[in-house]
TIGURO-765500 format. One record per residue (C-alpha): residue number from 1; z, x, y. Coordinates in nm, 3 decimals. Last residue first. Layout:
// residues N
{atom NUM,{Z,X,Y}}
...
This chain:
// residues 187
{atom 187,{13.269,11.969,10.452}}
{atom 186,{13.051,11.823,10.161}}
{atom 185,{13.346,11.550,10.078}}
{atom 184,{13.427,11.485,10.447}}
{atom 183,{13.111,11.400,10.557}}
{atom 182,{13.049,11.192,10.208}}
{atom 181,{13.373,11.015,10.329}}
{atom 180,{13.280,10.948,10.687}}
{atom 179,{12.923,10.823,10.566}}
{atom 178,{13.088,10.597,10.313}}
{atom 177,{13.349,10.418,10.565}}
{atom 176,{13.018,10.407,10.814}}
{atom 175,{12.756,10.248,10.581}}
{atom 174,{13.069,9.994,10.480}}
{atom 173,{13.138,9.907,10.840}}
{atom 172,{12.771,9.829,10.893}}
{atom 171,{12.741,9.613,10.586}}
{atom 170,{13.074,9.443,10.667}}
{atom 169,{12.914,9.376,11.010}}
{atom 168,{12.573,9.274,10.868}}
{atom 167,{12.781,9.035,10.657}}
{atom 166,{12.973,8.885,10.945}}
{atom 165,{12.663,8.810,11.140}}
{atom 164,{12.495,8.642,10.823}}
{atom 163,{12.813,8.457,10.768}}
{atom 162,{12.803,8.316,11.140}}
{atom 161,{12.478,8.232,11.105}}
{atom 160,{12.529,8.001,10.790}}
{atom 159,{12.844,7.856,10.998}}
{atom 158,{12.628,7.749,11.281}}
{atom 157,{12.354,7.620,11.028}}
{atom 156,{12.636,7.423,10.900}}
{atom 155,{12.765,7.320,11.224}}
{atom 154,{12.436,7.180,11.300}}
{atom 153,{12.149,7.325,11.560}}
{atom 152,{11.849,7.227,11.344}}
{atom 151,{12.004,6.891,11.237}}
{atom 150,{12.128,6.833,11.589}}
{atom 149,{11.769,6.860,11.710}}
{atom 148,{11.678,6.638,11.483}}
{atom 147,{11.923,6.389,11.626}}
{atom 146,{11.824,6.428,11.954}}
{atom 145,{11.465,6.347,11.893}}
{atom 144,{11.565,6.036,11.708}}
{atom 143,{11.830,5.962,11.979}}
{atom 142,{11.523,5.988,12.231}}
{atom 141,{11.304,5.744,12.061}}
{atom 140,{11.599,5.494,12.082}}
{atom 139,{11.659,5.540,12.451}}
{atom 138,{11.255,5.536,12.490}}
{atom 137,{11.215,5.205,12.255}}
{atom 136,{11.515,5.038,12.456}}
{atom 135,{11.390,5.127,12.781}}
{atom 134,{11.036,4.957,12.679}}
{atom 133,{11.232,4.664,12.555}}
{atom 132,{11.440,4.606,12.894}}
{atom 131,{11.223,4.330,13.001}}
{atom 130,{11.262,4.141,12.708}}
{atom 129,{11.645,4.049,12.724}}
{atom 128,{11.928,4.187,12.533}}
{atom 127,{12.053,4.416,12.812}}
{atom 126,{12.127,4.762,12.756}}
{atom 125,{12.502,4.860,12.811}}
{atom 124,{12.526,5.003,12.437}}
{atom 123,{12.169,5.181,12.430}}
{atom 122,{12.310,5.392,12.735}}
{atom 121,{12.609,5.446,12.558}}
{atom 120,{12.432,5.555,12.280}}
{atom 119,{12.199,5.757,12.458}}
{atom 118,{12.499,5.939,12.656}}
{atom 117,{12.661,6.022,12.325}}
{atom 116,{12.346,6.184,12.197}}
{atom 115,{12.316,6.363,12.545}}
{atom 114,{12.661,6.495,12.473}}
{atom 113,{12.597,6.616,12.083}}
{atom 112,{12.241,6.759,12.226}}
{atom 111,{12.407,6.964,12.479}}
{atom 110,{12.702,7.102,12.231}}
{atom 109,{12.438,7.167,11.989}}
{atom 108,{12.240,7.361,12.232}}
{atom 107,{12.511,7.571,12.317}}
{atom 106,{12.661,7.665,11.987}}
{atom 105,{12.228,7.732,11.879}}
{atom 104,{12.244,7.965,12.195}}
{atom 103,{12.560,8.105,12.103}}
{atom 102,{12.443,8.161,11.726}}
{atom 101,{12.128,8.329,11.830}}
{atom 100,{12.315,8.552,12.070}}
{atom 99,{12.546,8.653,11.789}}
{atom 98,{12.235,8.695,11.553}}
{atom 97,{12.106,8.947,11.773}}
{atom 96,{12.449,9.124,11.824}}
{atom 95,{12.485,9.119,11.384}}
{atom 94,{12.134,9.304,11.390}}
{atom 93,{12.200,9.567,11.613}}
{atom 92,{12.557,9.647,11.428}}
{atom 91,{12.320,9.610,11.074}}
{atom 90,{12.087,9.883,11.271}}
{atom 89,{12.318,10.110,11.392}}
{atom 88,{12.488,10.114,11.014}}
{atom 87,{12.142,10.181,10.883}}
{atom 86,{12.074,10.430,11.109}}
{atom 85,{12.432,10.593,11.027}}
{atom 84,{12.385,10.597,10.662}}
{atom 83,{12.034,10.771,10.703}}
{atom 82,{12.182,11.064,10.898}}
{atom 81,{12.459,11.067,10.618}}
{atom 80,{12.217,11.057,10.341}}
{atom 79,{12.059,11.347,10.523}}
{atom 78,{12.376,11.535,10.554}}
{atom 77,{12.454,11.483,10.194}}
{atom 76,{12.107,11.586,10.066}}
{atom 75,{12.167,11.938,10.265}}
{atom 74,{12.540,11.929,10.177}}
{atom 73,{12.465,11.892,9.808}}
{atom 72,{12.171,12.170,9.798}}
{atom 71,{12.451,12.410,9.938}}
{atom 70,{12.710,12.306,9.736}}
{atom 69,{12.485,12.370,9.423}}
{atom 68,{12.401,12.763,9.545}}
{atom 67,{12.775,12.776,9.597}}
{atom 66,{12.851,12.663,9.238}}
{atom 65,{12.562,12.885,9.126}}
{atom 64,{12.700,13.182,9.324}}
{atom 63,{13.063,13.115,9.135}}
{atom 62,{13.319,12.959,9.343}}
{atom 61,{13.640,13.078,9.406}}
{atom 60,{13.865,13.118,9.064}}
{atom 59,{14.169,12.865,8.978}}
{atom 58,{14.008,12.573,8.825}}
{atom 57,{13.756,12.830,8.666}}
{atom 56,{14.041,12.973,8.475}}
{atom 55,{14.047,12.638,8.228}}
{atom 54,{13.653,12.695,8.163}}
{atom 53,{13.704,13.072,8.089}}
{atom 52,{13.967,13.040,7.852}}
{atom 51,{13.796,12.778,7.638}}
{atom 50,{13.461,12.987,7.651}}
{atom 49,{13.625,13.296,7.582}}
{atom 48,{13.822,13.141,7.280}}
{atom 47,{13.521,12.958,7.160}}
{atom 46,{13.313,13.297,7.155}}
{atom 45,{13.624,13.484,6.968}}
{atom 44,{13.641,13.189,6.712}}
{atom 43,{13.242,13.194,6.634}}
{atom 42,{13.255,13.553,6.634}}
{atom 41,{13.559,13.560,6.386}}
{atom 40,{13.416,13.282,6.180}}
{atom 39,{13.555,12.954,6.204}}
{atom 38,{13.835,12.883,5.925}}
{atom 37,{13.812,12.785,5.558}}
{atom 36,{13.922,12.491,5.369}}
{atom 35,{13.887,12.295,5.656}}
{atom 34,{14.129,11.991,5.702}}
{atom 33,{14.286,12.094,6.043}}
{atom 32,{14.111,11.816,6.219}}
{atom 31,{13.968,12.070,6.461}}
{atom 30,{13.877,12.325,6.168}}
{atom 29,{13.722,11.988,5.956}}
{atom 28,{13.494,11.919,6.296}}
{atom 27,{13.407,12.263,6.358}}
{atom 26,{13.299,12.291,5.971}}
{atom 25,{13.100,11.955,6.009}}
{atom 24,{12.914,12.057,6.292}}
{atom 23,{12.795,12.331,6.151}}
{atom 22,{12.852,12.703,6.272}}
{atom 21,{12.628,12.921,6.527}}
{atom 20,{12.908,12.891,6.836}}
{atom 19,{12.631,12.695,7.083}}
{atom 18,{12.550,12.478,6.793}}
{atom 17,{12.881,12.400,6.729}}
{atom 16,{12.978,12.346,7.071}}
{atom 15,{12.682,12.075,7.123}}
{atom 14,{12.766,11.912,6.809}}
{atom 13,{13.140,11.874,6.894}}
{atom 12,{13.033,11.713,7.224}}
{atom 11,{13.091,11.895,7.547}}
{atom 10,{13.346,11.857,7.847}}
{atom 9,{13.569,12.126,7.725}}
{atom 8,{13.952,12.066,7.686}}
{atom 7,{14.058,11.804,7.476}}
{atom 6,{13.942,11.432,7.524}}
{atom 5,{13.606,11.644,7.655}}
{atom 4,{13.614,11.814,7.332}}
{atom 3,{13.370,11.562,7.181}}
{atom 2,{13.390,11.321,6.907}}
{atom 1,{13.083,11.125,6.805}}
């Protein structure tokens, strides 16, 4: 279905034909230049008035309906702006919490990595005699526990946490940018 949107009016030919009181086919043929007869005088006058008024609205001040719509949009826009600010604050707060966790994870990782190196050196320096078998068991057990802690605080875990932080920061930035744009548009 063709519309007058491509030309001047943002309505379909069917809708415009109904408003003008003519058939869709007559309006379509008239527009394409294939009509045997033209639009009736009243329909032609209504169409001219509609097109003229539509073209002039860009030059005019806002009417009552437009002002009412703008007021309603401003109210909803301000509510949305407040919500976006809260969401931005929430995302920034989450980013700070995650950053603190990441800092703790990094410290634990370094401590555990250093402890693992100590355990490896101790195991390497341990004499092979039977008397040291209890020490060896304890050192090996510590190594297993330390490896588990290193896995929990691994570089991949750190990278995932960093990604989460960056996503929260980005989300906050998007909320703030969108909020600024919204407030600019609602005036």
